[in-house]
N, C-alpha and C positions, 0 to 999 in steps of 0.2 A: 691522176686523170680520171674524167668521169669514165665508168666502165661503158663498153660497147655493148654488152648483152644484159639484158634483165631476164629474170624468171620466167618461163614461161606462163605460171601462175603466181602472182605475187601476194597470195593470199595467205599469210602466216598468222591470222587471229587465234588465240587460244580457245574461243568460242563465242559462236557458233565457228566451226572448223573447217578447212577447205572441204569440198567435194571430192570424191572419189576420181582418179584420172578419167577423162573421157565422158564425165557426165553432163548431161543436157536435159532439157526439159521432157525430152522423150522417153526419159527413163521412168517417168510418171503417167505414162499412158494407161496403163492398167489400173490407176486409183478407182475406187470404189466409190466415185462422188456422187453425192445425191441419194445415196442409200443408207439405210439405218446400219450402225456398227453391231446393232444386235440383231441384225438380218443373218441368215446363214452364211452368205458369202462374207459379210462384214467379219462375222466372227472366225470365219475360216482364214482371212487375212492376218487378224490379231494373232491367232494361233500360228500362223506361219512364222511370225517375227519371234515369237517364244521357241518355236520348234529349231528355226535358224540360228537364235543366239546359242541355245543348248549345243547343237552342232559346231558351232565355230568355236564356243569358248570351253567345250568337252567338261561342262557341267554335270555333274552326277546324275543319274537317273531319278534318285529321291529326294532332290533338291526341287523346291517350287521356284518357278520363274513368272514375274509377274509385270504387268505394264501398269505404270500408275502417274497420277497427275503432278505438274509442276515440275518437271524435270528431276534433275539429282537432288536438289532441294526438298522438294515434295517427298521423295523416295526416302530421305536422310530423316527428315522430321516424322513420316509415319513408322519408322521403324524405332525412333527413339521414345516416341510418345507412345507406343504400344507396348514395347518391349521392357524399359527400363523401370526399377523400381524394388524389385525382390531382392536385389544383391546390391553392394556399395559398386561405384562405378569408377573408373579410372579413364580420364580424358587425355589423349595424346595430341597435342598441337604443336605444329612447327609452321604454319601459313595462315592465311585469311579465312578459309573457309571451316578449317579446324578448329579456329577460335570463335567461330560463330557457333558452332555445336556446343562449346564450352558455355557461352552466353546462353544457349537455348536451355541446357540441363542444370545450370545453376541458378538462372534468373527467370525463367518460364516454367519449367518444370519443377524447379525449387526441392530439388532431391537433397535429402540431409547427408547423405554419405558420399561426397564426390572428392576425388583426388585430381588435381591439374597436373599434368607433368607436361611443361613446353619447353620450346626450344625456340631461339630468334631464326629470323629468314637465313635460309644457307644452310642450317644444321639441323640433326635430327635430335631428339631428346634421348636418353639413356632408355633403349627399350627394355634393357634389362629389370628396370624399377614396373614394368607392368605387372600387375598381380591378376593373375587369370583365374584365381578364387573370385575375382570380382567379374564385372562384365568390363570391357575395355573397348572404347570406341577411338577409331584413329582413321586418316587418310592414308591410303596406298601410296598416292603420289600428290605432293604439293602443287598444285595448279599454279599458285602464285609465287612459290619460291623455288621451283626446279629442282625439289630434293624428294628422294622416294625412300621407301624401305628397303634394303639390299634383298629381302627374301622372307620367307613365312618361318624361318629356324625358331625365332624368337616367340613364336606362338606354339604352346604345348598341345600335344595330340589329346592329353587326358585333362584338358581345362574344365573348371566346374562352371566357371561365367561364360557369358557369350561374347565372341570376337564380332564386333560390327565395324563393317569396313566401307567407307566411302571411297569408291575405286573410279570415281568419275572420269580422271584423266588416265587411268590406268588400264582399264579392261580393253582389248583388243590390241594393246601393245605392250603389255608386260605379262609375265608369268605368274598367274595367280593359283596357289595352291589350294585348291577348293575344301580340301580336308581340314585344313586352318582357318576357315572362314564359316562364319554362322549367318551372318548376313552381308551383302553386298549391294551396293547402289552405284548406278551411273545413268547418265541422260545420254538421248541419241546424237546430240551435237558436238560431242567430243570424237573420239578416234575414227568413227566412220563418217564424219561430216553430214550427220543427219539433221534434222530441224528440232528446233526447240520446243520446249512447255511439256515432253513427255519423259517419263524416269522408269528405270528399271529397278525391279527389287527381288532379289535372291534370297530366298530361307533355307538354311539347313534344317534337317529332321529336328536338330535340337532347338531351334529357333521357334519351328512350329509348335513344339512340345510347351515352350515357354508361353506363347501367345494362349495355347488352350489351357493351362494350368495357372494363367494370372490374369487377375482381372483389375486395372489400375483403377486407383481410387481418383478418377479426374474425368471429365467429360471428354469424350472424343468426337469430334465433327464428322458426318457422314464421310466425309471424303477421306479421312485418315482409318476408318474402321476396317478392321482386317478379320474379324471374327464376328459370329452371330450365334448367341445363344451358348457361348463357350465353345464354338468349334470353328477352324479357320473356315473363311469365305473361298472354297476351292475354286469358285468360277472366276475370280480374278487370275488366278493362275492357268487358265485356259481360254483366256481372250475375252472374258465377260468383265471389261473395265468397269469402274467405279463411276466414272464421268464419260462424257463423250469426247474421244479421242479425234484427232484430224485425221481423215481417210486419206488425204494426201501425204501428210507426214508419214502414216503407216506404209504407204508405196514408198516412199523413199528410204525408208528403214530396210524395207526388204530388199530393195536395190543394193543398199551399201552391204547387207549381209551375204546376199548372191555373190556381190563382186569379192568379198573376202575369201570366200570358197573358190571362187575362179581363180585366184592368184596365189592359191595353196594354203588357204587356213591361216589359223593361229601363227604358225611357224613362221610363214612370210610376213605377216603383218607385223611381228615382233622385229623380224630381220630389218625391213623398211625402216621401222622407227629407229631402231640401234643404230643403222648406219647414218642416218641424219645426226644423230649424236657424234658419231665418230667423226663425220665429215667438220661439225662445229669443233669438235676438240683439238683437231689437227690445226684448224686455223687460229684458236684461242691460243695454243702453245707459241705461236709465231707472232701473236699481236702485241703490240707495244701499248694498247689503250684498253683493251677490254679483257677479263676474266669471269669464269663462272661465279654466280652468286654461291651457289654450293662448291665448298674447297674439296670434299673428298669425292674421288672418282666412283667410288663403289656405291654412291648413293644419289649421282646426277640423273635427273629426270631425261628420258628420252623424248617425251612429248612436249612438256612446258619446259625449254631450255632457255633459261633466265641467265642474263648477263649484268655484269657491273662493270662500272668505270675503274681502270687501274692507272690512267693517266695521271701523273702527278700533278699537273696544274688543275685539272678538272675536280681530282679530289681534294685539292685543296679548298674549292670553293664551298661556301655554305651549303647547307642541305637544300635551301630553298633554291639556290642559283644552280645545283646539281639537277634538281629536278626540272628546272626551267630548262637547262642544257639537254635534258632527256627529250622532253616534250618536242622542242625544236628538231631533234635529232629524228624522232618518229615521224614530224610533220614534214620533214624535207624527204624522206623515204617514200612517204605518201604520195607527196608532189611528184615526185619523179616516176610514180608507178612502178617502184621497185621492191616495194614492201609495203604492205596495207596493215595496220592494228599492231605494230611491232612493239609498242612501247608498254614497260613493265606496268605490273598491276597497281592501280592506284594507291595502295596500302603499304608496297613493297617498296624496297630500296630503289633508287633511281638506276636505271638502266634500262635495256631491252630485253623482250621476250618473244623468241621466236618458237611457233609450234612445230614439232618435228613428227607429227602424228603419221600414221600408216599412208593416209591419203596425200600428204606432201613428197612430191617426188624428189629422189635425191639430187637428181640435177638442178632442181630448183633450189635446192638448199646450198649447193655450190655455187651458183649464180649469184645469189643473194649478198654472200660474204663480201665480194668487193666493193658492193653497194655500200655496205656498212662502214667500211675504210674510209671510201670517198665521202660519205654524209659525215663521219665525224670528222675528219680534216676539214670539212667545208665549216661546220657549226664552230669549231673551235677556232679557227681562222677569224670567223665573224665576232665571237666572244671577247677575244682577246686583241682585238685588231690589226690583225695582220693581213 
């Protein structure tokens, strides 16, 4: 039967993600609209984002934190184009965005010494293959595969190369050991539900030393440049952004960070997200038609929770028919206003993807699951003429 209760907030998109509970436009009343981001108050707002980020994530005081253009993509690209070259590079990929970074390094940067270490959707590559005498580029959490690294134990403290981490769907929901990370990137639109087009770039002292000691033999557009005259542009890391940010988005980022502290900081953000995964895990254990895309419980994502079909009749369909089935399922959930944007990523195996980050209430995750069962039964009956 059709469930009687819908989620209070049916927003399960993996980006832009749900706003924090209780959010309204009133949260943006303090936005510095119509003022220059280079004015004293404008710089203070940008610096507040940086300071709150450091406080919530407990980022070491000698790490630089910068606000950069073009979301997480821009932050990753800045890191790759500025830092890679003096050592060989190991590219670790197990989902769509990690594979994009492989393409950038091999086909755009065209570095000569690149090893690609890949795994299919739902799996991690053998992390022990990473050679940290080289630079290593990886995603902490596979946004499109629902698989994450279990911890940072595989990254040595005495590494010679840099560890460069795309952490966009991990930051604020997973415990990132900063001593193991030289570069981290993410966007505002993920775990804290901020607005798009703004990225964050975190650099360790080792990364700064690389920037100041290495001159890439390729042109760097102004929007990518992190150094001037062989020295780090320190202004980027105190709120003097390269280009003009949206001060409305800045205010929203401040609101999300303040909310994070109000609910107990990083510990509670992680708890909220992990509880969403536990709720789905209990449901999957009893499901007759759904399973996790990632089989290993130790590496399942608590933010991008990716589900695949296990029903024998559905899995017997052609890949094209399975993809069509998944689209109908997501469309029905949206029509019923039970779950918006719950389809799997376009390159991923057919199924569903529920965002379980800290802004998604546990009660809403519990409420959506009966709707998944109902929608699946409805689409299956239509598909097989029952």
